N, C-alpha and C positions, 0 to 999 in steps of 0.2 A: 315640489317635493308629494311625495305623492306617501300615505299611508303615516306622516310624520303627526307624531303624538303630542300632547298639551304639554303634557307633563315631564318638565327636566325630568334625568338622569340626578340620585339625592350625591349633596358632596358632602364630601368626610370629613371631619375637623379643620383634617389641614389644607384639605384644597378653601376651606371659607379662610382659615387663615390667613392663605397666603394672597385670597382676590383680595382681603380687606388692605392691609399692609401693599397691594398693590395698588386699590382707591385710594388711600393715602400718598401714597409717593406721586401718582396721577395728579391729587392736590396740591400739591407742594410745587409741582413744574410748573401748573397751569395758575391764573390770577379768575378762575370760576370758585365762586363761594358755594364749600359745601351745602349752606342753609336753599342752595337753590331747590327747587325741589325737584328735578330731574334726577341731580348731583345726591342729593337725599338718599332720594328713593336706591338705587344703588348698594345702598349701606344696609338701606333699612332690607329692600330682598335676599342679605345674608342673615343678619338680623333673622329673619322669617324661615330663614332655612333653617338655621342653625333654634334656634327655638320648638319649633315643628317636627325635629330630626329627635331631640331628646338634650342635646349637646350645652345647654343653657344650665343645667341639671344635674347629669347624669356623665361618667364619663371621665376620661382626659384626657387632654384638658380637659375642664368644664368653656365655654364660653361668656361667661358672665365677660363686664366691661372690668371687674379689677383683673379676671388672670388673661383678659389680650389687651390691657396695662403691660404687665409683667410680660409677656409674647412682646410685645413692641417693644419694651428695655431695649429686650436680651434682644432683638430681632432687627431692629431697624434703627436703634440710636448709636451710629454713628457720625463720624466726623468731629469739628467741635462745638464745643457749649452750646458757642451759637446757633449753629445750625441744629442744635438738635433742643435746641429751647422750641423754635421754629416748630419741630419736629412735632414736640411733646403737648406745645400748644393746637395745630390741628388735632393729632388724636383727641386732646381732653374733650376737645368739641361733638367730636363724632363716639367720645367715650357718651357722653350726657346724654346724648341722644338713645344708644344703645341700655342704658338706665331707665328714659323712660317710658322706652318701647317694650324693657321685660315687665315693668311696673305694672304698665295701663294691660298688660294680656296676660298677667296673673293676675287681672281682678277680672277680666271679660271672662279665663276659660272658668273662672270659680260660679 
């Protein structure tokens, strides 16, 4: 491709949420660990996009881990209690990393 820009288009909040939920769904259906570097990076790339565009601190919805937990509970928790428990476990692993990234980036930016 000629004239290809290395900068991707800026994602809006809804696109970040949609991709976040798609990644969660993928990891629920696969045997891959979310702790593997390549898979963790996919979530980090979404965090980075959210952070750099100010979605973590302002707007609606803000994209903090707590806010994402509410979105996950609303949009992703369907099915029986056992399935929801597995989904919640997966989500908490990612949201813990999301909190750590936010903590580190807020310290780095100051």
